[in-house]
C-alpha positions as CSV (number, residue, x, y, z in Angstrom):
1,X,-63.5,-14.7,63.8
2,X,-64.7,-11.1,64.0
3,X,-61.1,-9.8,63.7
4,X,-60.5,-11.9,60.5
5,X,-63.6,-10.4,58.9
6,X,-62.4,-6.9,59.7
7,X,-59.0,-7.7,58.2
8,X,-60.6,-9.1,55.1
9,X,-62.8,-6.0,54.7
10,X,-59.8,-3.7,55.2
11,X,-57.9,-5.6,52.5
12,X,-60.8,-5.4,50.1
13,X,-61.0,-1.6,50.8
14,X,-57.4,-1.1,50.1
15,X,-57.6,-3.0,46.9
16,X,-60.6,-0.9,45.8
17,X,-58.8,2.3,46.7
18,X,-55.7,1.3,44.7
19,X,-57.9,0.3,41.8
20,X,-59.7,3.7,41.7
21,X,-56.5,5.6,42.1
22,X,-54.8,3.7,39.3
23,X,-57.8,4.4,37.0
24,X,-57.7,8.1,37.7
25,X,-54.0,8.2,37.0
26,X,-54.4,6.2,33.9
27,X,-57.1,8.5,32.5
28,X,-54.9,11.6,33.3
29,X,-51.9,10.1,31.6
30,X,-53.9,9.1,28.6
31,X,-55.3,12.7,28.2
32,X,-51.7,14.0,28.5
33,X,-50.5,11.6,25.8
34,X,-53.4,12.4,23.5
35,X,-52.8,16.2,23.7
36,X,-49.1,15.7,23.0
37,X,-49.7,13.3,20.1
38,X,-52.2,15.8,18.7
39,X,-49.4,18.3,18.4
40,X,-47.1,15.7,16.9
41,X,-49.7,14.7,14.3
42,X,-50.3,18.3,13.4
43,X,-46.6,18.8,12.7
44,X,-46.5,15.7,10.6
45,X,-49.5,16.6,8.5
46,X,-51.8,13.9,10.1
47,X,-55.3,14.6,11.5
48,X,-54.9,15.6,15.2
49,X,-58.1,13.9,16.3
50,X,-56.6,10.5,15.6
51,X,-54.5,11.0,18.8
52,X,-57.6,10.5,20.9
53,X,-58.6,7.2,19.4
54,X,-56.9,4.3,21.4
55,X,-55.7,2.1,18.5
56,X,-55.8,4.6,15.7
57,X,-53.2,6.8,17.4
58,X,-50.6,4.0,17.5
59,X,-51.6,3.0,13.9
60,X,-50.8,6.6,12.8
61,X,-47.4,6.5,14.6
62,X,-46.5,3.3,12.9
63,X,-47.4,4.8,9.5
64,X,-45.3,8.0,10.2
65,X,-42.4,5.7,11.0
66,X,-42.8,4.0,7.6
67,X,-44.0,0.7,9.1
68,X,-47.3,-1.3,8.7
69,X,-50.1,0.4,10.6
70,X,-51.8,-2.9,11.5
71,X,-49.0,-3.7,14.0
72,X,-51.0,-1.5,16.3
73,X,-54.0,-3.8,15.9
74,X,-51.8,-6.8,16.6
75,X,-50.5,-5.4,19.8
76,X,-54.0,-4.3,20.9
77,X,-55.4,-7.7,20.2
78,X,-52.7,-9.5,22.1
79,X,-53.1,-7.1,25.0
80,X,-56.9,-7.7,25.1
81,X,-56.4,-11.5,25.1
82,X,-53.7,-11.5,27.7
83,X,-55.5,-8.9,29.8
84,X,-58.6,-11.0,29.9
85,X,-56.7,-14.0,30.9
86,X,-54.8,-12.1,33.6
87,X,-58.0,-10.7,35.0
88,X,-59.6,-14.1,35.1
89,X,-56.6,-15.7,36.7
90,X,-56.3,-12.9,39.2
91,X,-60.0,-13.3,40.2
92,X,-59.6,-17.1,40.7
93,X,-56.5,-16.7,42.8
94,X,-58.0,-13.8,44.7
95,X,-61.0,-15.8,45.6
96,X,-58.7,-18.6,46.7
97,X,-56.9,-16.2,48.9
98,X,-60.1,-15.0,50.5
99,X,-61.3,-18.5,51.1
100,X,-58.0,-19.4,52.7
101,X,-58.2,-16.3,54.9
102,X,-61.8,-17.1,56.0
103,X,-60.7,-20.7,56.6
104,X,-58.0,-19.7,59.0
105,X,-55.1,-20.5,56.7
106,X,-52.9,-17.4,56.6
107,X,-50.1,-19.2,54.7
108,X,-52.4,-20.4,52.0
109,X,-53.9,-16.9,51.6
110,X,-50.5,-15.3,51.2
111,X,-49.5,-18.0,48.6
112,X,-52.7,-17.4,46.7
113,X,-52.1,-13.6,46.7
114,X,-48.5,-14.1,45.5
115,X,-49.7,-16.3,42.7
116,X,-52.4,-13.8,41.8
117,X,-49.6,-11.2,41.3
118,X,-47.0,-13.4,39.6
119,X,-49.0,-15.4,37.0
120,X,-50.6,-12.4,35.4
121,X,-47.2,-10.6,35.3
122,X,-45.8,-13.6,33.3
123,X,-48.7,-13.4,30.9
124,X,-48.1,-9.7,30.3
125,X,-44.4,-10.4,29.7
126,X,-45.3,-12.5,26.7
127,X,-46.9,-9.5,25.1
128,X,-44.6,-6.9,26.5
129,X,-41.4,-8.0,24.9
130,X,-42.7,-8.1,21.2
131,X,-44.5,-4.8,21.8
132,X,-41.4,-3.2,23.2
133,X,-39.4,-4.2,20.1
134,X,-42.0,-2.8,17.8
135,X,-42.2,0.4,19.8
136,X,-38.4,0.9,19.6
137,X,-38.6,0.5,15.8
138,X,-41.5,2.9,15.6
139,X,-39.8,5.5,17.7
140,X,-36.6,5.3,15.6
141,X,-38.6,6.0,12.5
142,X,-40.6,8.9,13.9
143,X,-37.5,10.5,15.4
144,X,-35.7,10.1,12.1
145,X,-38.6,12.0,10.4
146,X,-38.2,14.8,13.0
147,X,-34.4,14.9,12.7
148,X,-33.9,13.5,16.2
149,X,-31.4,11.0,17.4
150,X,-31.2,7.8,19.5
151,X,-31.4,9.7,22.7
152,X,-35.0,10.7,22.0
153,X,-35.8,7.0,21.2
154,X,-34.5,6.0,24.6
155,X,-36.6,8.7,26.2
156,X,-39.7,7.6,24.3
157,X,-39.2,4.0,25.5
158,X,-38.8,5.0,29.2
159,X,-41.1,8.1,29.4
160,X,-43.4,8.1,26.4
161,X,-45.6,11.0,27.6
162,X,-42.5,13.2,28.1
163,X,-41.2,12.3,24.6
164,X,-44.5,13.1,23.0
165,X,-44.5,16.5,24.8
166,X,-41.0,17.4,23.7
167,X,-41.6,16.4,20.1
168,X,-45.1,17.9,19.9
169,X,-44.6,21.1,21.7
170,X,-40.9,21.6,21.2
171,X,-39.0,23.1,18.3
172,X,-38.7,19.9,16.3
173,X,-40.0,20.1,12.7
174,X,-41.2,17.3,10.5
175,X,-38.8,16.6,7.7
176,X,-40.6,13.6,6.2
177,X,-40.1,9.9,6.6
178,X,-36.5,9.0,5.7
179,X,-37.0,5.7,3.8
180,X,-33.8,3.7,3.5
181,X,-32.3,3.9,0.0
182,X,-32.4,0.6,-1.8
183,X,-28.9,-0.6,-2.2
184,X,-28.0,-1.4,-5.8
185,X,-26.4,-4.7,-6.5
186,X,-22.6,-4.5,-6.6
187,X,-21.2,-4.1,-10.0
188,X,-18.5,-6.6,-10.9
189,X,-16.0,-5.2,-13.3
190,X,-15.5,-7.7,-16.1
191,X,-12.1,-7.8,-17.7
192,X,-12.0,-6.3,-21.2
193,X,-12.0,-8.7,-24.0
194,X,-8.6,-8.8,-25.8
195,X,-8.4,-7.0,-29.0
196,X,-8.5,-9.2,-32.1
197,X,-5.2,-9.3,-34.0
198,X,-5.2,-7.2,-37.1
199,X,-5.5,-9.4,-40.2
200,X,-4.2,-8.0,-43.5
201,X,-6.8,-7.7,-46.2
202,X,-6.6,-10.3,-48.8
203,X,-6.4,-9.4,-52.5
204,X,-9.6,-9.8,-54.4
205,X,-8.8,-12.6,-56.9
206,X,-12.4,-12.8,-58.2
207,X,-12.4,-9.6,-60.1
208,X,-10.6,-9.2,-63.4
209,X,-9.3,-5.9,-64.8
210,X,-11.6,-4.1,-67.2
211,X,-11.0,-4.7,-70.9
212,X,-8.8,-2.1,-72.7
213,X,-10.8,0.2,-74.9
214,X,-10.6,-0.2,-78.7
215,X,-8.0,1.6,-80.7
216,X,-10.7,3.7,-82.4
217,X,-12.1,4.8,-79.0
218,X,-8.8,6.0,-77.6
219,X,-8.7,9.9,-77.3
220,X,-6.3,11.5,-79.7
221,X,-4.1,14.4,-78.6
222,X,-4.2,17.4,-80.8
223,X,-0.4,17.7,-80.9
224,X,2.1,15.3,-79.6
225,X,5.2,16.4,-77.8
226,X,8.3,16.4,-79.9
227,X,11.8,15.4,-79.0
228,X,14.5,18.0,-79.1
229,X,17.9,17.7,-80.5
230,X,19.3,16.6,-77.1
231,X,16.7,13.9,-76.7
232,X,14.6,15.8,-74.1
233,X,11.0,16.5,-74.4
234,X,10.0,19.9,-75.7
235,X,6.7,21.5,-74.7
236,X,4.3,22.0,-77.6
237,X,3.4,25.6,-78.4
238,X,-0.2,25.0,-77.5
239,X,-1.6,22.7,-74.7
240,X,-2.8,19.3,-75.9
241,X,-6.4,19.2,-76.7
242,X,-8.6,16.2,-76.8
243,X,-10.5,15.5,-80.0
244,X,-13.9,14.2,-79.7
245,X,-13.8,10.6,-80.7
246,X,-16.6,8.2,-81.3
247,X,-18.6,7.1,-78.2
248,X,-17.2,3.9,-76.6
249,X,-19.0,0.8,-77.6
250,X,-20.3,-1.6,-74.9
251,X,-20.7,-4.5,-77.3
252,X,-18.0,-6.9,-78.2
253,X,-14.5,-5.4,-78.0
254,X,-12.5,-4.9,-81.2
255,X,-9.9,-7.2,-79.8
256,X,-9.9,-9.7,-76.9
257,X,-9.0,-8.5,-73.5
258,X,-5.5,-9.4,-72.4
259,X,-5.2,-12.2,-70.0
260,X,-3.9,-10.9,-66.6
261,X,-2.7,-14.3,-65.6
262,X,-0.5,-14.9,-68.7
263,X,3.3,-14.7,-68.2
264,X,5.1,-11.6,-69.4
265,X,5.6,-11.6,-73.2
266,X,3.0,-14.3,-73.9
267,X,0.9,-13.5,-77.0
268,X,-2.7,-12.8,-76.6
269,X,-5.5,-14.2,-78.6
270,X,-5.8,-12.6,-82.0
271,X,-2.3,-11.0,-82.1
272,X,0.9,-12.3,-83.4
273,X,3.8,-12.9,-81.0
274,X,6.3,-10.0,-81.0
275,X,9.6,-10.8,-82.6
276,X,12.7,-9.9,-80.7
277,X,16.2,-9.6,-82.0
278,X,17.8,-10.0,-78.6
279,X,16.9,-13.7,-78.4
280,X,14.2,-16.2,-78.1
281,X,12.1,-15.8,-74.9
282,X,13.3,-12.3,-74.1
283,X,10.3,-10.3,-72.9
284,X,9.4,-7.2,-74.8
285,X,9.6,-4.3,-72.5
286,X,7.1,-1.5,-73.0
287,X,8.6,1.9,-73.1
288,X,7.7,4.1,-70.1
289,X,6.8,7.6,-70.7
290,X,7.0,10.6,-68.4
291,X,4.5,13.4,-68.4
292,X,5.6,16.2,-70.7
293,X,6.9,19.3,-68.9
294,X,7.8,22.6,-70.3
295,X,11.5,23.3,-70.7
296,X,12.8,24.9,-67.6
297,X,9.5,24.6,-65.7
298,X,9.9,23.0,-62.3
299,X,7.8,19.9,-61.5
300,X,6.2,21.6,-58.6
301,X,4.3,23.8,-61.0
302,X,2.1,20.8,-61.9
303,X,1.3,20.0,-58.2
304,X,-2.0,21.3,-56.6
305,X,-1.6,24.6,-54.9
306,X,-1.7,24.4,-51.1
307,X,-4.6,25.9,-49.2
308,X,-4.1,29.5,-48.4
309,X,-3.2,30.1,-44.8
310,X,-5.4,32.3,-42.7
311,X,-3.9,35.8,-42.8
312,X,-3.5,37.6,-39.5
313,X,-5.4,40.8,-39.3
314,X,-3.2,43.6,-40.4
315,X,-2.8,46.8,-38.4
316,X,-4.9,49.7,-39.6
317,X,-3.0,52.0,-42.0
318,X,-2.2,55.5,-40.9
319,X,-5.3,57.7,-41.0
320,X,-7.8,54.9,-40.8
321,X,-10.2,54.4,-37.8
322,X,-10.2,51.1,-36.0
323,X,-13.8,49.8,-36.0
324,X,-13.4,47.2,-33.2
325,X,-14.4,47.9,-29.6
326,X,-12.6,46.3,-26.7
327,X,-14.9,45.1,-23.9
328,X,-14.0,46.7,-20.6
329,X,-13.7,44.5,-17.5
330,X,-16.2,45.4,-14.8
331,X,-15.7,44.3,-11.3
332,X,-19.0,43.1,-9.7
333,X,-19.6,44.1,-6.1
334,X,-18.1,41.4,-3.8
335,X,-20.6,39.7,-1.5
336,X,-20.1,36.9,1.0
337,X,-22.5,34.6,2.9
338,X,-22.0,33.6,6.5
339,X,-23.3,30.0,7.1
340,X,-24.8,28.6,10.3
341,X,-21.5,27.1,11.4
342,X,-19.7,30.5,11.1
343,X,-17.9,29.7,7.8
344,X,-18.0,32.3,5.0
345,X,-18.6,31.6,1.4
346,X,-17.9,34.1,-1.4
347,X,-20.8,34.7,-3.8
348,X,-19.3,34.5,-7.4
349,X,-22.4,35.3,-9.4
350,X,-25.8,36.8,-9.2
351,X,-27.7,33.6,-8.4
352,X,-27.0,31.2,-5.4
353,X,-29.0,28.1,-4.4
354,X,-28.9,27.1,-0.7
355,X,-29.7,23.7,0.9
356,X,-28.3,20.6,2.4
357,X,-27.7,19.1,-1.1
358,X,-28.9,21.8,-3.4
359,X,-29.8,21.4,-7.1
360,X,-30.0,24.5,-9.3
361,X,-33.6,25.1,-10.6
362,X,-34.4,25.3,-14.3
363,X,-34.9,29.1,-14.1
364,X,-31.3,29.5,-12.7
365,X,-29.5,26.5,-14.1
366,X,-26.1,28.3,-13.9
367,X,-26.6,29.3,-10.3
368,X,-23.9,28.8,-7.7
369,X,-24.8,26.0,-5.3
370,X,-23.9,26.2,-1.6
371,X,-24.3,23.1,0.5
372,X,-25.2,23.8,4.1
373,X,-24.1,21.6,7.0
374,X,-27.2,22.0,9.1
375,X,-27.1,20.5,12.6
376,X,-30.7,21.5,13.3
377,X,-31.9,19.4,10.4
378,X,-34.4,22.1,9.5
379,X,-32.9,23.0,6.1
380,X,-34.4,21.3,3.1
381,X,-32.2,19.7,0.4
382,X,-33.0,22.5,-2.0
383,X,-34.3,25.3,0.2
384,X,-34.0,28.8,-1.2
385,X,-32.6,30.8,-4.1
386,X,-30.7,34.1,-3.8
387,X,-30.7,36.4,-6.8
388,X,-28.9,39.8,-7.2
389,X,-30.9,42.5,-8.9
390,X,-30.3,46.2,-9.4
391,X,-31.9,47.0,-6.0
392,X,-30.1,44.3,-4.0
393,X,-30.5,40.6,-3.1
394,X,-33.8,38.8,-3.2
395,X,-34.5,35.5,-1.5
396,X,-37.0,33.0,-2.9
397,X,-38.5,30.0,-1.1
398,X,-38.2,26.9,-3.2
399,X,-41.1,25.0,-1.6
400,X,-39.1,24.2,1.5
401,X,-40.5,22.3,4.5
402,X,-39.7,24.9,7.2
403,X,-39.9,28.1,5.2
404,X,-37.7,31.2,4.9
405,X,-37.7,34.1,7.5
406,X,-36.2,37.5,7.2
407,X,-35.3,39.2,10.4
408,X,-33.4,38.9,13.7
409,X,-34.9,35.5,14.6
410,X,-37.4,33.0,13.0
411,X,-40.0,33.9,15.6
412,X,-39.6,37.7,15.2
413,X,-38.9,37.7,11.5
414,X,-41.4,37.8,8.6
415,X,-42.0,34.6,6.8
416,X,-41.2,34.8,3.0
417,X,-44.2,34.0,0.8
418,X,-42.7,33.6,-2.6
419,X,-39.8,36.2,-2.8
420,X,-38.6,39.0,-0.6
421,X,-35.7,41.5,-0.4
422,X,-32.9,40.6,2.0
423,X,-29.9,42.7,3.0
424,X,-28.6,41.0,6.1
425,X,-29.7,38.2,8.4
426,X,-32.3,35.6,7.3
427,X,-33.2,32.1,8.4
428,X,-33.8,28.8,6.5
429,X,-35.9,26.9,9.1
430,X,-33.9,27.4,12.3
431,X,-30.5,27.9,10.6
432,X,-29.2,31.5,10.5
433,X,-27.5,33.1,7.5
434,X,-26.1,36.6,6.9
435,X,-25.3,38.5,3.7
436,X,-22.2,40.7,3.9
437,X,-20.9,43.2,1.3
438,X,-17.1,43.0,0.9
439,X,-16.8,46.0,-1.4
């Protein structure tokens, strides 16, 4: 009996020692994680003190990943409920194991201890699987914001304190949450409607021709052309002049208007039918007249004169001084830019915009754009502007995330605040560039 009591006391002492050791290790790991997350939050622009608050630190990580922050509260609430149930179940089974041990039933004590270890583990598994899925999604979003890949996500799942230390105290820079772009619905190309066949315009049968003016209102020529001896027209000595006649009357016409629908040769109202000698029913043909032309004058003289063609500038006469000045072609100094990958780009003008996907600013809308393939992911989309002045090149920071540095390295170089002169190596974030003169 005494030996069993001693064994039970030794077991209780071992359990107590393990519990205290686990508590010390847990506190040390939590302090490590809090310090590392403070550095992560400082880089991402969040308050560093949030890393020390148990649920608020996870809430902040979910927000940095672009997810709902209350997922941290859901995980914490589930852990509290399952943890309480596991402790209660472990206590009940542990008491059963002690009772069996004091009752002289070693097999029952061992079974109770095995149940005390297995059942709480199953309860924790119910919470662990959803929490693991949420943690993977959260780590993917945070790593994307720092420009890191899937390998860092695996590291964060397996060794979270190590991941937090690498991200917080390493060279990774916060680029901002990369929200997935909303995909636009597919545009279905509709077939073009067939063109309507051309329909010829119909004649307007509703309008009638205007009535002929009265005989007294017809303008009278000053002198009519006379026929010559050979039956040809002879031009009058003076051009025909119009004599001012009485103003046309808009009242009742002196004679009725001819009917446009009457057959040829039909008499109109108020006029006697024309008598013909050729036979009954022969239509009277009105003589056609041609415009008078002067004898020997070609018909083209009466056509409108064509527009005068633009005359080519004539060469200056002998003794005259040419007033025009020819612009002389000037060759600008040739410059090239060495990109981070080693490629060289020729600089064509006096303004160059650099970035992953640069857009020329309003003050230099005609600037040359140079897209940078940055493996470090520290170059902003529109990062910096290079301008060539009389004294050399000047680099301007276009509100980039990781800044511009002029010098041998980002740590040893001077950070550009606004604009600064540059004549060789400079850095956009961690990416190195170098200006070279080719002339």
